[in-house]
N, C-alpha and C positions, 0 to 999 in steps of 0.2 A: 440763451437765445438759440433757437432751432435753427440748423443750417437751411438755407433755402430749397434745396433738393428733398427735404422731408417736411417742409412747413405746408400744412393741410389748407392754408389761406392762400398759398401760392402753388395751385397744382400744376404739374407738367403732364399733358397727356402724350403718349406715345403709342404706337401701333395702330397705324391706319389699315382699315378693312373696308370690306363692300357689304352693303345692304342693297335690298331692292325697294324701290319706292314707286308703286303704280306701274310696275314691269320694268323700270329703269334701273342700271345698276348705278349706285350712288357712294361716294367716298364718306366714311364716317371715320371717327376717332373714339378710342378708348375713353369713357368717361361722359361723353355727349348724351345729351338726352335725344329723344327722338326728334322733339321741337327744334332743338338746336341744328340738327343735321338737315331738316327741312328748310329752315330759315337760311342756312348757309347756301342752300340750292336757289334762293330767291322765292321760296313758296311762302305765302302768307295765309293761305287757307288750304284746309285738307279734309273738310267735313261739310255736310250740307245739312240744314235743319230739316226735321220730320215735315214741318209744314212750310210750303213755299219755296224750299230747297234752297235757302239762303247760305251764303258760303261763311264758315267759321274756321278760325284758327287760333293762334294765341292770343289770350287776352290777359288773365291774371298772372300766369306762369307759376302759380303755386298750387295748382290741383283743387281750387276751390270752386271754379266757375263750370267746369266740364265742357267749355266751348272747343278745346282742342283734341276732343275725341276722335280716335281713328282705329283702324284694324291692325294688329301686330300678330302675325302668325297664325291668321284665322280667328284670332280673339278680338271681338268687337268692343268698343266703348273703352279703350286703352286711352289713358291720358298722356297725351305727348309731352307734356311738361314734366312729368313724373318718372316716365319710363327711360331708363338707359339703355342704349341700343347695344345690340350683342352681334358679332360675326354671323352673318346669314339671315338676319331678320329679313321677313317679308312684311313690308309696311304698305298699306293701301289706304285710299281716301274712304271714308265712310259716308254712305248716303242714308240719312234718315236713321230710323232704329233697325239694326240687323241682329240676327242671331248667330251664335258660333257657326262658323264654317261658311258664312257668306250670304246665308239665306235671309230675306227680308220679312 
């Protein structure tokens, strides 16, 4: 039997750090996905659709549906459910289709 401190099924995350979300400083923990950080702040949507600007956020949680797309460090179309946050990440809401660097 593996001791709890090394059991991958019982991870312990340490090391809190800050990331930026739509211009606000937000606390994050090592090992969290971007979606987990956003949901911990109470956000349920962080993208709007190309047509009609409908809000989208986490839907499937496994990277299959593309509803959780956002911009991380000026790279659009990042799946929030798949991307693990890193210290200093700049995360922002994505509006429709965007090109790298924030151009529409």
